[in-house]
N, C-alpha and C positions, 0 to 999 in steps of 0.2 A: 253260416261258415265263416273262416276268417279272412279280412280282407289282407292276404299276403304283403300284398303292392303298398299298403298303408299300414302295416302293423307297426306300432311305436315301439314293440318289444325287438321285433327286429333290428328295426333301424337302431336303436339302444345298443344292442351286441354288435352290429354290424360298425358302428363307430369305438367302439369301445375297443374291439380287436382288431381294428382297421384291416376290416376286411375291401378285396378286392370287389369289384364290380360284380364279376362273373361267381366269386364266392358267395357275397351275397345272394343271389338270384336260385343259387342251388340250397342257400337255407330256406328259401321264401318255396321254393319246391319240396323239399320235403315237409316242412309244415303245411302247403296245401294237401299234399298227398295224404299226409296221417289223418287230417282234419275231413279230410273227404270219406277216407276207407273207414274213418272208426265212427267217426261222429255223426256227417251227413248220410253214408249208408248201411251205419250200424254192422260192421263186420266183426268178426272175434279174430284175436291175437291169432298165428303170429302177421305179420306184414313184411313182407321181402323185397327190396328194391335196389335199385342200383345208380350211382351217381356218376357218370362217365366224366369226368374234368380232367384236362390236359395235364400232362409231366410238366411240374415247373411251375403250377400254380397255386401249390399249397394245399394240398386234401386235408392237410391237420389243421387247418385253419376250419376248414368246414365242418369236420368231425367235433375242434372245440368250438364251434357256434351253435352247432347243434345240441351238443352238452348243456351248454349256458341256457340253451332256450328252452329245454325239456324239464331241465332241473327246475327251472322257474315255473315248469307246470305242474311239478310234485313228481317227478322222477327221480328217484335215488340209487338206479342201480345201472350202471353202464359198463359195458366188455369191449374192449379192442383186442382183438384178434389179427395176429399177424403173419405173414407166411414163413417168418426165419428171423434168427436173432438180430440181424442187423437193423430191419425196422422195428424187432421190440425198443432196443436201445433207443433208437430216434424217439421213439412214441413215449419211454418212459421220460427221458429229456425234456421232451414238451409238455409233462406233468409234473415236474418235480420243481419246486419254488425253488429262485436262486440261479438255476440253471442257465446261463446264456441264450439258450432255445428255448426257454420254457414259455409257456403263451398263458400262465396263470396270471401274468399281469395284468392283462386285457379281461379277468375272466372274476363276475363276482363271488361265483361259487366257488367253496375251497375245499376242492376233491380229495379224499382219502385216496392216493395209490395202492393198488395190491397188485404184487405181481407172485410168480412161483416163488421166488428167493423170500418172501416177506410173508405171506400168508398165514403162516403158523406161528407166529411171534403171537404172546399174551396180547399187544399193544393192538394187534391188528384182529384177534378174536375178539375184544372188545367193541372193535368200530363195526363188524360184522353183524352185530347185536342193535347195534344202534340206527333203531327207523329214521333217525333226522338226518344222519350225516350221508352227502353225496361220495359215492363211492365210484372209483375208476378200477376195473379188473384189465390188466394189460398181461395176455401171455400169447405164447407162438400156440400155432395150428399144433404143431406136432406134442405140445406139453397138454394138450387135450386129448389125444388119442388114448385109446382103450391100451392096457399097461402092458408095455414091450420096451420102454424106456426108464430110466431112474426118474425123469424128469416128468412123466406122464403118470407114473404111481402115484406121485406127489400130490396131484390133483384128483385123482381117482381113489387115493389110500383114505380110508375110514379116518377122521379128526377126532380127537376124542372132545376136543374143547367145543368144537362143532354138532356132535352128536352124529355127523354124517359126511361123506366126503366133500371138497370144498366142487367139484364139479356138480353132484347132486345137491347142494345148496344153491348154487347158481341156478339147476334147472328150477327151483322153488320160487324163486323172485320174479312173481307176476310184473313188476314194472321194469323187468332188463330189459335193456336197451343195446344189441350186441353192433359194432360197426366192423366189418369184415374189410380190413386192408389188403389191396392187391386180391379183390373178390375174384378177379378172373381163373385163380390158382385152387380154388374151393369147389372145384366140380368134379373131383375125383371123388369114389365113394369113400374111401375112409375120410377122407378131410369133411366130405359132404355129412357124414354122421357127425363127427365130432364136434363141426360147429353149428348146425342145425339140430343137433342133438339136446342143444341147452334150452330148446322152447323158449325161444325171449318172446317178451310182448312184442319185438320188431327187429329185424335185422337191416340194417343199411349198408351196401357195398359201395366199397370205394376204390377206382379204379380208372385208368388214362387207356386200357386196352381190354373192353370188355368181352367175354367169349361172347358172343351174339346169336352163336347156334345154339349154344347151352341153355341161354338166357328163354329164347324163344319154346326150345321143350320145357322147360321148366314155367312157362308163365310167369317171370320174373319180371316186372317192367323197368325200363329206365326213367327214370323222371326227370332226370336232366343230363345236358349232354353239353359238354362246351371241348370243342375239336382245337388240336393241335394249332390249325393252322388260323385258326380264331385268336390263340392264344398271338401267335407271331404278329398278325393283321393289329392286334392292341396292344402290341409292343408289351407286352407281360414276359416275355421270352426272347432269347436271340431268333434271329432269322439265319437259318441254315444257309449255307451255301457249298453245296455240292463240287467238288474240283479235280476233276480230271486231268490228263498231260496230253498234248497235243501228238505225239509219239506215240509209238506201240510199246514205249518200256513197261515193262512188266519186273522189273527188278526191284523187291522189296526195300532195298536198302533206300534206292531214288526216293522211293515214295516216304518214306521215313525223312528222308533228307528234307524232301520237300515240305513235308509237315514242319520238321524242325527252323526251316527257315521263316515261315509263317508264326509260328510261335516265338520267335526272337523278335520281329516286327511286333505284333501284340506288346511284347515284353517292354519296348521301349516306348511304345506309344502309352501305356500304362504310366509307365514311371513319369513320363511327362504330364500326362494327364493329372496325376495324384499331385506333383510338386506345384501346379499352378492352380488347383482347386481345392487343395488341403484334403481330399478325398484320402482315405482308409489303404494303404498301400494291399495289391492283388500279386499275388505269384501265379502267372498263366501257367497251366500243363497242357499236357498233348496227353491223351487217350489213345493207345494203340491196342486193338481189337482182335484177338487172334483166334485162331481155329482149335487149337489143342495146346496141351504144355509143352510139348516139346519145342513147337513153334516160339513159344513165349521166352523159355527159356533162351532159344538160340538168338533174337532179337535184345534179349539183356546183355548176353555176351557179347553182342557187336557193338552196342552203345559203349560197352565199356572197356572195347578194344583199343589201347593206344595207337596200334597202327594201321586203323583204318581210315584213310583220308576222307571217304564220302560222311560218315557217320562224324568227323571231328575229332580225329584221335583221340577218344575215350572223354572229350568233354563234357559229353552227357552221360557218362557212367557214376560208378561211386554212389555216392547218397544222393544223385540227382536222379536215379533211375529205381522204380519201385517195381517190382514182379510178383505179381498177385494170380494166385490159382492154389487150388484145394490140396495139392500134394506138398504139403508143409509138414514138418515136425510140429508139436504142440508149442513149444518156443517161439519157433520163427513164427508161426501161426498169430501167435499174440503180438508179436514185434509189427508184423506187418499191418494188423488190423489198426494198432495204436500209430503207424505211419500213415496209415489211412485217414483216421481221425483227425492229423495234424496237416492235411492238405493243404488246407483252407487257409491256414494261419501263415500272416505274412513271412515269418522267419523259418518257413518248413523248406528243404533244400530240394524237395521232390519236383521234378520239373518232368517227367517221363511215367507214366503209368502205363506196365503192359498186363493186359488181363485176358483171362479166357472167357469163362463164364459167370464170374462172381460176381462183377459191377453191373448189376443189374437195378431191381428195385431196392429201396433203401439208403442207397449210398448217394446222399443230397448234399454236393458241393455247388459251389458259384463258380469257380475259376479253371474250370476245362474249356480252352478255348479251340483247340484242335482236335480232333479224333481220326484216326487212320486206322483203315478197314482194311483187313488182309482177308477179309472174306471175299468169295466168289463173284455174290450179288449184292449189287445194292441195296435191295429190296431187303435185306437183313439188316445192315445197318440203319436202314430206315424206319425201322420196327421202333414205336414210340418208346418202349423201355429202354433200348440202345441207345438211343439218338438224345433221350432225356436226360442222360447223364451230364451233357454238356449244354441243356438249355437254359438254364437259370441264370439270371443278369449278375454279374460280378459286384455292381455298382448299384443293385436294386432296383434300377430304372434305365431307361436309354439317355446314354451321354449324348449324343448327337454326333461321336467319333463312329463312324460304320464301322471301323475295323475292331471296336470295343462291344459293339452289339451286335457280333456276328458271331457264327460258329464253323469253322471250317472243317467239311469233311472230306479229306484224302480218298477217294473213291479207287476201288480195283479196275474198273473202265476206263478205258480212254475218253477223251473229252468228246468227240465225235459220236460215238457209242451212247452217250449222256445225253446229247442236245437231238439224236435221233428218238431217245424214249422220254423225252423231257414232259408231254402229256401223260404220260403212262406212269412215270415218278411221281406227279403231282397229284393225281386222280387217287393213286395207293394211298400218298400222303394224307391227302384231304379227307379220304374215305369218303367217297362221293356215292358209294352204294347204301350209305345207311338209311334206313327208312325211317324218316320225322314228320310227327305232327307239332306242329308249329304255328303260331298266330306271328306273324310278320308286321315289324313298324316299317315308317317311310324310311326310317333310319337304315335300313335293311337289317336290323336285330330283331332277334323275334325275345319275346316276353312272357311271363306264365300266363298258360292257355286257363281261362278260369272257369269257362262256361262248363256244361255237363257232358258234350257231347266230344267226349275224347275218340281218337279212332286209333287204331290197332296199335300202335306202340307209343304209350305217354311219355313224348319225349318234350323237356324243354330245353329249344336249342338256341344259340346265340349267333351264329352265322348259317346262311344256307351255305351247305357243301353244293362243292362240283359248280357248275355255271363256268362263267367267267372266269372263276376265281383258282379255277381248275389248271389252265396252261401257265406253264413257265414262259418269260420273255428271255428268248436267247440272246447275249452280249454280243452283238456281231460288229460294233466299233471298238477296235481293240483300247482305246483311249477312254471310253468312258464306263460308268459304272453301272452295270446289271440293275434296270429299276423293275420286280417282277410285279405282279398283282400283289395286296399286301394279303400275307397268309400263304404264300406259295412259296416253292423252293427256287433258290438262283443256282444257275449251273455256270460253272466258269474254268478256265484253264488256269493251271500254277501259273504259267508265266505272268499271266494277267492278274492274278489275285498277289503276285511277289510284288508286281509291280506297282499296284494300287495300295499295297500293303506299306512298300517303301514311302510311297508318296504321303498316304496318311501319318503314317510315324512322322516325318518331317514335320508335315502338318500341324498337328496336333503341340508339337514342341513351338511353335510359334503364337501368339496373342494377336488377336482380330479387336481392336479398341475403338471406341468411340473416335470419330473424326475430329479433330483439333477444331474445326469451325462451327461443329454443332453447338446447339443452346445448351444451357442448362437445363434440366429436365427432372423436376420433383415429383415422383409417381406418389399419389397418396395410399396409404393404407389403413383399411377398416379392421382394429384388432377387435377380438370375439374377447369381451371383459364379461362372464358371467352371466349364465341366465337370469332374466327376469321377465316380467311381464309387463313393463313397459311398451309404449308403443306412437309412434309416430306419424303425422301427416307425410313426412318424406316416405313411408313404407308404401304408398300409394301411388303405383307407376300407369293405370289406367285411367287417363284423365278423358276417356270417350263417354264414359258414363256420364259427365258432370256437363258435357258438351251436349249430350241427348237429352238430361234433364231441362235446359236451357231451350230446346229447339221444340221438347211439350209445351212447355210453359208458354213459350212467344205464340205457339200455332193454337193456341185455345184459352186464351186469357177471359177469366170471367168476370163479371159485368159487378161484381160483388167481393168484396174481399173477406175471404175466408181467414180467419183469425184460428193462429195455430198456438195451443199454449203447450211450452216445452218443459219438461219435467226430468228428473234423473232417479235412476237409483242404483242401489248396488246389489249385484247377483253374483253367484257362484258357478263358474263355466264349468263344464265336462271336465276339463283337465283339474278341478278345485280348487282352481285359483279363484278369487273375487276379481271383479271388474264392473266398470260402470257401463248402464243400457240408458239411452235415452228412451223417454215415455213421450209420445203428442199424444196432446186432447183436441180437440175440434170442438168448442163448445157451442151451444143450440146457437146463440144471438148470432146474425150477421150484423155486420156494419155496410152502409152503403159506401163504395170506391169513392174517393175524391182525387182525381186525378192531382197530382203534384208533383211538377217535373223536377227530377234531382239530376244535377249533371254529374254524367256518366263515372266521372275518376271517384266523386264523392261517394256514389253509391258501392261501387269496387271498395271501397277502402273501409266503409262500414259492413259489407261481406265479409272481409277478410276480419274484422274485429270480432263479429258475430261467431265467424267458425273458430275464432282463437279463444271465447269464451265459452264454448261448448263443452261441456262435462267431460268427453271422451279426450279431448285433446290437453296434451301435456303442456303445461306452463314451462316451456323450455327455448332456449334458442336454437333458431333454424326451422321453427315453425313457422313462422310469417312469410318468409320467403315461398316454402311449399303450399301457405294456405291461398299466397298469391296466384299461384300457378293453376290451383284449382278454380278460384274464382274467376281467373282469365278463360277457362274452358268454357265455365258456365257462361260468361258473357258473349263468348262466341258463337253459344249455341243459339242464345236469345236473337242473335242478327241485328240487322238495321231498327230495329224496333225496342233494343236493349234497353234505351234512358225510358221510352213510355211505360215500358213493363215493369220494370225497376222502381219507376215511381208510383206508379199503383199498389203493385204487390211486393213492398219489398220484404215485408213481413211471412209472405208466402215461400219466395223465394228462399229468405234466408233458413225458413223451417226444412224446407226441400235439401237444400245443401245439406244443414247438419243430419237430416234422416241420412243421406247418401252417405258422408262421410262417419256417421255411426255404426250402418251396416259392414263397411270395411273393416273397423276395428274390429267390431264383433265378430266377421269371419277369421281376422288375422289370429284373434286372440285364441281361437282353438288350441292351438298349441304354444307354448312360452317362445319369445322369439330372444335373439342376444343386441343386447343395449350396443352399440357399434361405436367405437372409440377413433376419430380419426386422425391420423399423424402421417406424416411423410417421410421419403426418403428420397438422397439425391441419386439418380439413375447412373451409374458408369461398370456395367456389368461388363466382364470381358469375355470374348467369344472363341471358340476354335473356328479356324477358317476350316472349308471344304479344300481336299487335295484336289478335286477335279471342279474346274473354275467355267464360265461361260461368259462372254459380252453379249451372246445372242438372245435378248431379252424376249422375242416375240416367235424364235421358232418353236421346234415341237419339245415341248415340256419334260425338265426329268428332275427328277428328287433327290436329296443329296447333292446337286451340284450349286457352287456358289455362284449366282452371277452379279457381275460386275458391271459399273460405270453409271450406277443411280448417280445422280446428282443433289437430291435432298435426304435420301436415307442417313441417319445416325452413322452405318456404318460402310466399310466400301465394299463389301461384300453380304451377299443376304441368300438365302433358299429356303425353297417354301416345298409347301405338302400337297399343292395341287396346282391345276394351271389357273384356276380361277385367283387364286391367292397372288400370285404373279400378276396377272390381270391386273389387280387392284393395286400392287403396286406402281404397276408400270403408268396406270392413273394419276395415283398419288403424286410419282416423280414430274408428270408430265404438266399438271395443272397450276396454273398461276396461283389457284385459290388458294395453295398448301404450300406453306415454308416447309417442312421438314417433318419426315415420317418415319416412324420405327416398326421394323419387323419382330414382333416380342415372343421371345422363347418361354419355355415353361419355367415358372417362379419369377418371371419377370413382373408382371401384374397378376394377382393375384385375387381375384373375387370371390366371397364364400357364397353359397348357394345350398339349397336342402341336402344336396348330399354329396356336398364336398367343397372341391377347389376347382374353381372356375378359372380358365388361363386363354382369353381371349387373342386374338391375332396380331392387330396393329394397332398403335396410336397413331393419328395424323392431327400436325400442329397447323390449323389455317391461318390465313394472314390476319385475322382479327385476333388470334389469339388464344381461340377455342381448341380446348383438345377434345380429340373423338377418340373413342374406344370402337374399335370395329374388327367385327365378326364375320367370316366368309362361308358360307353353308353352298351345299348342293340343293339344288332345288328340290330334291326328293327328302332332303333332312328338314325342311323348312318348318311343317307343321310338325314336326316331331315335339312329346311332351317335353322332354329334355333340354331341346334349343328355345323352344318357348321357356319354362320356366329359368334357364340360364339368362334369356334375355331379361325378364324381369326383375333378376335378382341386380343382373348390372346397371338397368335402370334405379332402382332403388339405392344401389351405390352410389352411383352419381348424384341424386338428388341428397344422400346424405353428405357426400364429401362438397358438393356447391354450397351446403350449408352450413357448412365449418370456417370459421375463422382462420384456420391451419391452413387451409388451402387458398390460395388467391388465383388461379385461372379457373376457368368455367370448363367442367367436363360433360359430353354427352355421350352416347352410345348409338351404334348405327348397325344394326342386324342386315348385312346383303345378301343376295343369291347369285348363284350364277348368269341366272336369267336378268337381273338386275346391273350388273357388272356388263354383259353383252350391251344390254339396251340404251347404257348409259355412254357408250360409244366414245369414253375418254373424258368425259366431261364430271367433274366432281360437283358440279351444281345437280346435274342427271341425277347422278347415283344417289343424293341425299333424298331427290324429290320419289325417286322409284323406291328405296328403303323405307 
């Protein structure tokens, strides 16, 4: 069975395509399921499965990654079926070399794109007969139906060059893997016959809203699930804010006006943010969802009316409004689609899009910031396909400016009514009733369950649905920003949201700079400078193994000196790369030990020299310091008998140390590492202050609130992700042993680890000048594999930094838990001891 959690091909593909972690897990789930179904259980094709990935997560990346993986395994024929022309055009763009949205730059395979428009050309006919060339067929489901339209006849019609119809050609491809985009729409008899009639080797459905009843009836498993609530909690998509009025106003013009005021505030904040950060400008858009065409046309005319004071005297009319529906002439339809395609461009004039039912699957833009629902039920707008039109992140990641990271949904219901049904809304939104088969980690995440005992529905989920996450937190303090649990929907009033928007629009135009009395801070950078098999003693972060080695030798010293002969040989490892391996030989004759006391410092120097001369240790600067750390740990283990033991058993001690180091090198050399080149840069980041501030640093904790009044922080305002983080800030600020501290933001200090970039929480500079990198974790997360791997990476990072001549300060790493913070009771010395 393939170990998908440690498959180097999956890791490589994830890196090249820059897959988000959930999308990488989706690829793992696909590979695992197919390996078990075909190779372990010995089943025959076809295999149909569904991947349920939240809107806005980039399902096309999952598709591209799967094509790349299976192409590497020998598959040459892939088909992508889409429910309509909009998604087809997007998919074609994704697999067209040179297109701005192309994914081919991250793929090693160079597939030939084949569509209903080009398959009959001589060039493509030659490719169809090429058994080596990777081919991607992209069609709408309609084009595969039995003949009733011109397009359908083309795929079903006999082709002289092929000697058969294209549809028949696809049916005859034994390795064909079909991807059904928006899989939930293919359960009707006609479409089901067209898609499943291809008789593929496998069919992988991709959707954010699976038809669970239809799947259960058909026995089609969901093999991966990443719900929208998880995507929001993990900050991959915007956080929805459902906005209602406190009064009973039901006038649609007032609702539209409310949305436009929020849109204006977001536009001001975006402009200031882009000017300050240099980010690519974004033109925010409001989407009005109507019940019918007449309503859409009416609102378009209202926005265009120069005499309507409520809607700005036509300010939002003209080319700023785009009315989208199916009742258009052919020319008007083409103009409308062209305008939609350009909405994301900075020079697009469109600020309001009025739609009936056309903007669902496939219209993927990032700059929708307000959705105004004219439908009578909030449940309709909360369906993922509709809400998803505004969930994508305009800047690709959270900006830290709440106004730019949220999607405002102007609801039909009043605020009071929304508040009363808050729990229902969030339960529906999170989809708490989904049947889940999962293996949960201490971090609250779920990972691929790779045992053989799968239950009812084989789902790999990333967050437990329901539970505490299902409840919304109502905003009771008019001056505060609501802080729901991660992944929940926020509910607020029009008045509060407009006031908050105004405050945040002002705040983002201000700069939060480092305090003038703060010291200069040079942050180390470990640049990745090409793959190499070089290894360093600095890569060893676990010194306890050497301490225990000393304890073993000290506990049972032999009466005779065992001679250890050291030799080395060159071997080829499992990765095909040469490496040095230490060989130890114990001669038959032994020599009686003659006690000879050696001054401890002299003994330690000799052990360091022996380590540096070992075959596995490279002759590079920085190794001596690392060897000293290892020897010190070893001598600590020897205890108060160190001089006696080393005087009698120096050779044995030296050989044992070298064996232990060689084993560490052998394990590290199983995969190539990166040579780390150390540099520094002057830290001078400018922050965007929070609109809501507080000087109450010990009261009820709130995220997205700027806490002020700290004496030793680099900034006059800091914000935190958890109460434990704020408690650490309080401790650092109060303890006399700390001179300064910095609350790190994403990108300030980056530590590379096996799965990407690690962004720690704090830097603290103590009165001795030592720089501490601090990470704060919940108790339940402390034993999580990812947390431990990041800890090891940070220790290794500190070792390399400290061994570099480019870095003058000493750097250390501290991982602390919630319990550590509580038990430390405000003492830095206690926190260090506990951690």
